[in-house]
ZAKOLTI-657181 format. One record per residue (C-alpha): residue in one letter; x, y, z. Coordinates in pm, whole numbers, padded with zeros to 5 digits, always signed. Each point is the difference from the previous one (the first is absolute). Last residue first. Example, Ala and Ser with C-alpha at 12.3 -4.5 7.8 and 13.67 -1.06 7.14 Angstrom:
REM residues 2
S+01367-00106+00714A-00137-00344+00066
This chain:
REM residues 271
S-01024-02076+00856A-00087+00344+00135S-00107+00249-00262P+00264+00218-00161M-00047+00376+00049H+00062+00201-00317V-00007+00378+00012T-00185+00150-00296H+00029+00365-00097K+00319-00017-00204D-00155-00200-00283T+00269-00024-00269F-00104-00002-00365H+00198-00267-00187L-00008+00076-00372Q-00084-00283-00242G-00340+00144-00092I+00157+00317-00137S+00104-00191-00307C+00332-00091-00162R-00162-00310-00147A-00080+00195-00316R+00375+00015-00075A+00005-00372-00068K+00268-00168+00203D+00341-00160-00059N+00213+00299-00096R+00048+00145+00346K+00273+00235+00123R+00107-00049+00358K-00033+00117+00362F-00025+00380-00007T-00098+00149+00333P-00329+00154+00115Q-00003+00190+00330V-00379+00052+00023L-00201-00081-00314R-00252+00268-00089T-00365-00072-00083T-00166+00108+00327V+00296-00089+00223V+00139-00339-00103Y+00233-00220+00202L+00366-00085+00060Y+00130-00028-00356E+00176-00237-00238V+00019+00064-00373E-00020-00225-00304I+00058+00155-00339M-00185+00011-00330D+00154+00218-00267G-00217+00264-00167V+00249+00281+00048E+00349-00151-00009I+00227-00157+00262P+00376-00058-00017R+00096-00031+00370G+00220+00277+00134H-00124-00003+00358L-00366+00005-00112H-00147+00208+00282C-00376-00024+00057K-00325+00173-00086G-00360-00036+00104V-00362-00084-00086E-00048+00151-00343I-00338-00075-00153M-00067-00187-00327E-00367-00031-00089G-00127-00345-00092T-00340+00038+00169E+00099-00216+00298T+00308+00218+00045Y+00335-00070-00166V+00325+00049+00189G+00268+00266+00002F+00368+00080+00012A+00228+00298+00042C+00369-00046-00062N+00331+00080+00162D+00356+00107-00062K-00073+00365+00070D-00042+00292-00239D-00313+00122+00184I-00178-00317-00114H+00244-00212-00200L-00252-00227-00174R-00377-00009-00038T-00279-00260-00028V+00166-00328+00100V-00265-00270+00035V-00058-00183+00330D+00027-00347+00147A-00055+00005+00373S+00183-00115+00313S-00088+00016+00367R+00210+00084+00304F-00092-00082+00357K+00155+00218+00265A+00218-00144+00274R+00072+00266+00260V+00287-00081+00234M+00064-00010+00374R+00314-00038+00207S+00169+00330-00081S-00303+00178+00138E-00089+00331-00159V+00092+00263+00254G-00167+00216+00266P-00042-00273+00256E+00167-00337-00070Y-00217-00266+00163P+00200-00303+00109A+00054-00283-00250D-00028-00367+00094P-00317-00064-00200D+00168+00135-00318K-00263+00145-00229V-00100-00046-00364M-00266+00248-00112V-00231-00121-00274G-00115+00101-00347E-00228+00233-00192G-00322-00197+00036R-00190-00120-00305G-00209-00250+00198D+00173-00291-00172R+00339+00137+00113V-00111+00083+00352L-00181-00328+00052R+00277-00211-00152L+00267+00174+00204L-00206-00048+00315A-00040-00373-00064T+00372-00047-00059K+00082+00198+00312E-00240-00204+00213R+00139-00330-00128A+00360+00111+00047T-00081+00104+00356R-00018+00356+00138A-00269+00190-00188T-00105+00319+00178Y-00350+00142-00054V-00035+00375+00038L-00211+00090+00303R-00307+00217-00023V-00129+00332+00128C-00313+00138-00172P-00155-00341+00068R-00070+00094+00365P+00266-00085+00254R+00025-00348+00157W+00241+00087+00285E+00042-00361+00112G+00076-00133-00348F+00218+00304-00069F+00202-00074+00314T+00082-00352-00113E+00088+00114-00353L+00208+00294+00123I+00184-00216+00255A+00091-00255-00268Q+00107+00278-00238R+00225+00168+00256L+00157-00335+00088A+00069-00093-00362Y+00125+00353-00075P+00281-00031+00254E-00014+00232+00303T+00188+00328-00041F-00328+00181-00061A-00092-00063+00362V-00296-00205+00125S-00173-00037+00338P-00179+00337+00018A-00003+00006-00382A+00247+00086-00275V+00042-00035-00376L-00289-00236-00057D+00008-00076-00371F-00229-00067-00296L-00314+00192+00084W-00249+00066-00282L-00194+00322+00056T-00322+00010-00200R-00129+00322-00155D+00081-00119-00354L+00356-00103+00090L+00193+00134+00299E+00317-00205+00053G+00141-00098+00337D+00259+00041+00274F-00108+00006+00363C+00135+00167+00314W-00134-00041+00353S+00053+00169+00334G-00212-00080+00303T-00363-00015+00102P-00197-00268-00181L-00113+00064-00358R-00343+00149-00062R+00148+00319-00144F+00134-00216-00281E-00350-00087-00118A-00103+00366+00001L+00288+00093-00228I-00132-00243-00264P-00356+00135+00023E+00144+00355-00033P+00146-00058-00345V+00379+00050-00036Q+00094+00285-00233N-00050+00287+00246A+00226-00165+00256K+00302-00035-00228P+00282+00163+00195R+00334+00003-00186G+00252-00279+00051D+00070-00045-00370N-00179-00337-00008G-00309+00171+00130F-00090+00060+00363T-00297-00059+00226K-00055+00098+00362V-00249-00164+00236Q-00054+00088+00367H-00149-00298+00183D+00281-00015+00262T+00268+00042-00267V-00088-00131-00344T+00242+00038-00289L-00119-00077-00350F+00223-00026-00307V-00179+00020-00334R+00122-00088-00349H-00250+00091-00272G-00132-00274-00228D+00179-00258-00213I-00019-00318+00204K+00276-00255-00058Q-00138-00334+00115Q+00195-00147+00289F+00268-00270-00020W+00241-00146+00255C+00360-00093-00084T+00239-00171+00244D-00180-00334-00035R+00120-00005-00361K-00194-00209-00250V-00217+00287-00122L+00316+00205-00055K+00109-00229-00283P-00342+00017-00167L+00015+00381+00044L+00307+00059-00217D-00217+00021-00314A-00168+00302+00159Q+00307+00213-00065V+00108+00182+00313E-00079+00359+00082G+00166+00201+00271F+00209-00119+00289S+00300-00209-00101V+00004-00317-00208P+00328-00185-00059T-00066-00181+00226L-00352-00005+00144D+00080-00202+00309M-00232+00104+00281M+00180-00019+00332
């Protein structure tokens, strides 16, 4: 069983990943931020559902549905993510010879073998799974350098858990840091601050706000914050890290921000 003590399902700090890389009981896949899609295929009849269990047929492009109609007779169920009109499959929930109670390692092995025989058009693709320490290290580097959001860590011995978030899987999202300038204090009478960075033309723009938790901060102070990624020019989930007195304020520039690319899925080349 995957040992993530004391980690439970949800998000884990990315700095724990080097430890998980070394564990045979942890497999990695890139976290894809699209729209979750479940597909059931019964004797060439395809039905699609969202994460809430509601039908999703009108949102899945016809070329994708057509590929699943080509499957052999029988009952199938797939789990995937729809991103930019491409369906990325990451789990085989059930097939004529597979039940969701089978361990993930077996389901994934069957999915990869079957996918190679099926050979659907590029609108249906398979998410890469890193199993060894070398593969996981390479995938982490690709996703991080490619501005990906993070990875999913999965237990190869886990059965599929329909209708719930698996207790044997975690999201590991990369966090970045930036030096920013405090622009406002106590927004809406809360213990927080707004902060900004300088553009290329020297203009100060606000890019987020964070809680101070009682720390003595003044307008004009430089602070370091951590965040998940940037949407347009807003930091997502920023948190206060420390006050800084060792840098020139001009270095608090927009150029240091890490803009996540959610539209690229990284597939390591064979080595």
